[in-house]
C-alpha positions as CSV (number, residue, x, y, z in Angstrom):
1,X,67.6,-2.0,181.8
2,X,68.6,1.6,181.2
3,X,66.5,3.5,178.6
4,X,68.1,6.8,177.7
5,X,66.9,9.3,175.1
6,X,68.9,12.3,174.0
7,X,67.8,15.8,173.4
8,X,70.3,18.1,171.7
9,X,73.1,15.9,173.0
10,X,71.9,16.1,176.7
11,X,70.7,13.0,178.5
12,X,67.1,13.2,179.6
13,X,67.3,12.0,183.2
14,X,63.5,11.9,183.4
15,X,63.4,9.1,180.8
16,X,66.0,6.8,182.5
17,X,64.6,3.6,184.0
18,X,67.0,1.7,186.3
19,X,66.8,-1.0,188.9
20,X,66.4,0.8,192.2
21,X,69.7,1.5,193.8
22,X,70.5,1.0,197.5
23,X,71.4,3.9,199.8
24,X,74.5,4.0,202.0
25,X,75.6,5.7,205.2
26,X,79.4,5.6,205.6
27,X,81.3,6.8,208.7
28,X,84.3,8.2,206.9
29,X,86.5,9.1,209.9
30,X,90.0,10.4,209.6
31,X,91.7,11.2,206.2
32,X,94.4,8.8,207.3
33,X,92.0,6.0,206.2
34,X,93.1,7.0,202.7
35,X,96.4,5.3,203.1
36,X,95.7,2.8,205.9
37,X,94.8,-0.8,205.2
38,X,92.5,-1.9,208.0
39,X,89.1,-3.6,208.4
40,X,87.2,-0.4,207.7
41,X,89.0,0.4,204.4
42,X,88.7,-3.3,203.4
43,X,84.9,-3.1,204.0
44,X,84.7,-0.2,201.6
45,X,86.6,-2.1,198.9
46,X,84.4,-5.1,199.3
47,X,81.3,-2.9,199.3
48,X,82.2,-1.4,196.0
49,X,82.5,-4.8,194.4
50,X,79.2,-6.1,195.8
51,X,76.9,-3.2,195.0
52,X,75.0,-2.9,191.7
53,X,76.9,-0.6,189.4
54,X,75.7,3.0,189.8
55,X,75.3,5.3,186.8
56,X,76.3,8.2,189.1
57,X,76.9,8.9,192.8
58,X,75.5,11.6,195.0
59,X,77.2,12.3,198.3
60,X,75.6,14.2,201.1
61,X,78.7,15.5,202.8
62,X,79.3,16.5,206.4
63,X,82.0,18.8,205.1
64,X,80.0,21.0,202.8
65,X,78.0,23.4,205.1
66,X,76.2,26.2,203.4
67,X,73.6,29.0,203.9
68,X,70.8,27.3,201.9
69,X,71.0,24.0,200.1
70,X,73.3,23.6,197.1
71,X,74.2,20.8,194.7
72,X,77.4,20.7,192.7
73,X,76.8,21.2,189.0
74,X,80.5,21.0,188.1
75,X,81.5,18.9,185.1
76,X,85.0,18.2,186.4
77,X,85.0,18.4,190.2
78,X,88.3,19.3,191.9
79,X,89.8,17.1,194.7
80,X,89.5,19.2,197.8
81,X,92.2,18.5,200.5
82,X,90.2,19.9,203.3
83,X,92.5,18.9,206.1
84,X,95.9,19.8,207.5
85,X,98.7,18.3,209.5
86,X,98.6,15.0,207.7
87,X,101.4,13.3,205.6
88,X,102.3,14.8,202.3
89,X,101.1,11.6,200.6
90,X,97.5,12.6,201.2
91,X,97.9,16.0,199.6
92,X,99.4,14.4,196.5
93,X,96.3,12.2,196.0
94,X,93.6,13.1,193.5
95,X,90.3,11.5,192.6
96,X,89.9,12.5,188.9
97,X,86.2,11.5,188.4
98,X,83.7,13.4,186.3
99,X,80.8,15.3,187.7
100,X,77.2,14.9,186.8
101,X,75.6,18.3,186.2
102,X,72.6,16.7,184.4
103,X,71.8,14.7,187.6
104,X,72.4,17.7,189.7
105,X,69.9,19.8,187.8
106,X,67.4,16.9,187.9
107,X,67.8,16.9,191.7
108,X,67.0,20.6,191.7
109,X,63.8,20.0,189.7
110,X,62.8,17.1,191.9
111,X,63.0,18.9,195.3
112,X,59.9,21.0,196.1
113,X,60.2,21.5,199.8
114,X,63.0,24.0,199.6
115,X,65.0,25.8,196.9
116,X,68.1,23.9,195.9
117,X,70.7,25.9,193.9
118,X,73.5,25.0,191.5
119,X,77.0,25.5,192.7
120,X,79.6,25.7,189.9
121,X,82.9,25.7,191.7
122,X,82.6,23.1,194.5
123,X,84.5,19.8,194.1
124,X,84.8,16.7,196.2
125,X,85.8,17.1,199.9
126,X,87.3,14.2,201.8
127,X,83.9,13.0,203.0
128,X,83.4,11.9,199.3
129,X,86.7,11.0,197.8
130,X,88.3,9.4,200.9
131,X,85.7,6.7,200.8
132,X,85.3,6.5,197.0
133,X,89.0,6.0,196.6
134,X,88.5,2.6,198.2
135,X,85.1,1.8,196.8
136,X,85.7,2.8,193.2
137,X,89.5,3.3,192.8
138,X,89.2,3.8,189.1
139,X,87.3,7.1,189.5
140,X,85.2,6.0,186.5
141,X,81.7,6.9,187.9
142,X,80.5,10.5,187.9
143,X,80.2,12.0,191.4
144,X,78.4,15.1,192.6
145,X,77.8,16.5,196.1
146,X,74.8,18.0,198.0
147,X,75.4,20.5,200.8
148,X,73.9,20.7,204.3
149,X,71.9,23.8,205.0
150,X,73.6,25.0,208.1
151,X,71.8,28.3,208.4
152,X,71.4,29.5,212.0
153,X,68.3,31.1,213.2
154,X,68.5,32.6,216.6
155,X,71.7,30.6,217.2
156,X,70.0,27.3,216.3
157,X,70.5,25.4,213.1
158,X,67.7,24.2,210.9
159,X,65.7,21.5,212.7
160,X,66.6,17.9,211.9
161,X,63.0,17.3,210.6
162,X,63.7,19.9,208.0
163,X,66.6,17.9,206.6
164,X,64.6,14.7,206.8
165,X,61.8,16.2,204.8
166,X,64.1,17.5,202.0
167,X,65.9,14.1,201.8
168,X,62.6,12.2,201.3
169,X,62.3,14.0,197.9
170,X,65.6,12.5,196.7
171,X,64.1,9.0,196.4
172,X,63.4,9.3,192.7
173,X,67.2,9.4,192.1
174,X,67.4,5.8,193.3
175,X,65.3,4.8,190.3
176,X,67.6,6.7,187.9
177,X,70.7,4.7,188.8
178,X,72.2,7.1,191.3
179,X,73.9,5.7,194.4
180,X,73.2,8.1,197.3
181,X,75.7,8.1,200.1
182,X,75.5,10.0,203.3
183,X,79.0,10.5,204.6
184,X,79.6,11.6,208.2
185,X,79.9,9.9,211.6
186,X,77.2,8.9,214.1
187,X,79.6,9.7,217.0
188,X,82.0,12.4,216.2
189,X,83.7,14.3,219.0
190,X,87.1,15.8,218.0
191,X,87.4,17.7,221.3
192,X,88.3,14.6,223.3
193,X,89.7,12.4,220.5
194,X,92.5,10.1,221.6
195,X,95.2,10.6,219.0
196,X,97.6,8.1,220.5
197,X,96.5,5.4,218.1
198,X,93.6,4.7,215.8
199,X,92.8,1.7,218.0
200,X,92.5,3.7,221.2
201,X,89.9,2.3,223.7
202,X,86.4,3.5,223.0
203,X,84.8,5.8,225.6
204,X,81.8,4.2,227.4
205,X,79.4,7.0,226.5
206,X,80.4,6.7,222.9
207,X,79.8,3.0,222.7
208,X,76.4,3.4,224.5
209,X,75.2,6.1,222.2
210,X,76.3,4.2,219.1
211,X,74.6,1.0,220.3
212,X,71.3,2.9,221.0
213,X,71.5,4.3,217.4
214,X,72.0,0.8,216.2
215,X,68.9,-0.4,218.0
216,X,66.8,2.4,216.6
217,X,68.1,1.8,213.1
218,X,67.1,-1.9,213.3
219,X,63.7,-0.9,214.7
220,X,63.2,1.7,212.0
221,X,62.5,4.2,214.7
222,X,63.4,7.3,212.7
223,X,61.6,9.5,215.2
224,X,64.0,8.6,218.0
225,X,67.0,9.3,215.7
226,X,65.6,12.7,214.7
227,X,65.0,13.4,218.4
228,X,68.5,12.1,219.3
229,X,69.0,14.5,222.2
230,X,66.9,12.2,224.4
231,X,69.4,9.4,224.1
232,X,72.1,8.9,226.8
233,X,75.4,10.5,225.9
234,X,74.0,12.6,223.1
235,X,75.7,15.8,224.1
236,X,79.1,14.2,223.9
237,X,78.4,12.0,220.9
238,X,76.9,14.8,218.8
239,X,78.4,18.1,220.0
240,X,77.5,19.7,216.6
241,X,75.2,18.3,213.9
242,X,77.4,18.4,210.8
243,X,78.5,14.7,210.9
244,X,75.1,13.4,212.2
245,X,72.9,14.9,209.6
246,X,74.1,12.8,206.6
247,X,72.6,9.8,208.4
248,X,69.3,11.6,208.6
249,X,69.3,12.0,204.8
250,X,69.8,8.3,204.3
251,X,67.1,7.4,206.8
252,X,64.6,9.5,205.0
253,X,65.1,7.3,201.9
254,X,64.3,4.1,203.6
255,X,61.1,2.6,202.2
256,X,58.8,0.3,204.1
257,X,60.3,-3.0,202.7
258,X,63.9,-1.8,202.5
259,X,66.2,-4.0,204.6
260,X,69.0,-2.5,206.6
261,X,72.4,-4.2,207.1
262,X,75.5,-2.9,208.7
263,X,78.6,-2.9,206.5
264,X,81.0,-2.0,209.2
265,X,80.9,-1.5,213.0
266,X,83.7,-0.1,215.1
267,X,85.4,3.0,216.5
268,X,88.6,4.9,215.8
269,X,90.5,7.1,218.2
270,X,88.1,6.5,221.0
271,X,85.4,9.0,220.0
272,X,84.6,8.4,216.3
273,X,82.1,5.8,215.4
274,X,82.8,4.2,212.0
275,X,79.4,2.5,211.8
276,X,78.2,2.2,208.2
277,X,75.1,0.7,206.8
278,X,73.2,-0.1,203.6
279,X,69.5,0.4,203.0
280,X,67.9,-1.6,200.2
């Protein structure tokens, strides 16, 4: 049951009671998945039908890197075509959903471990709308994004534990009807990607790293996933942190009794893991 009171026409998020929502990590991969019909895109369509209906959606995006942490407070987010060299059909696509500035400001009030700021001009990059286009094609659910603080200190980004700690404070959003999605890729190496075909053979090191992550996910060994550099193949699998960090945000939201199930397993172009999973 959702209980909403209004104050001067504005929804009081604090007073909303909602059945706890699950949390998702989605390996979004290439923008070409927007127009391809394959097992991965089919899994997204099926997922959107099976999940409890969200009141709003928060996406932690691998493609919004900022100095500090921001959340999009836009009422009508623009569709960002943050890619190039792809068919014109992709650039003609839009995802005309509403934003959720009230939820964004509630998030800002909820996080105490760092300062989260409002951003009034960011829209939806393809880490969001490329997957939501399949999950919720009607674009009838409000969506807002949260950025990754990619501030470098002495040539090193913020430690992964820093992100994990921030993410743990987002759990209250699950009780307010917000579906939280981390969108990145566990293995993401564009430097040696095999562009010949989306079904190019997977590199051995990529498969080994992805499988080790799977084992740690099933064992709920968040420490091993935070300290991922100790896993074989880590340097090739995670050459930079941008696509790995959204998974860390999702892990931080796993509660003791939350089950984990994989909604998709597989690779594209040899060096991109499309592994996706649901918590709760």
